[in-house]
C-alpha positions, 0 to 999 in steps of 0.5 A: 779554688782547690786546696791542693793549689792553694800551697803551690809555689809560683814556680810549680804552676804552669801558665794554664793552671795559674790562669784556670785557678785565677778564673775560679777565684774571680768567679768566686769573688764576683758570685759573693757570699763569702766572708770578709776573711775568705774574700781577702784570701781569695783576692790575695791568691788572685793577685799571686796567680795574676803575677804567675801569669805575667811571668810566663807571658813576659817570658814568652814575649822575651823569647818571641822577641829574641827569635824575631831579632835572630830572624832579622839578623839572619835576613840582614846577613843574607841580604848583605851576602847577596849584595856582595855576590852581585858586586863581583 
């Protein structure tokens, strides 16, 4: 974990930045050799980074769901228009 990332707010971190820092936090925790205080600080930072990643992924899912719903609505409208044209 770098000192420049420690103070960054969740809004300032992109998904890739948060993910990469989270990987580093997990690596340090798994390696051991840190004091209890440092381990707790790393754990807390990891929780914050995981929330940032979830926020980005949830936003991406909402955008994807909206795009798919819009595409489905356009397809339904096109099918209805084709049926109307064939009925006349």
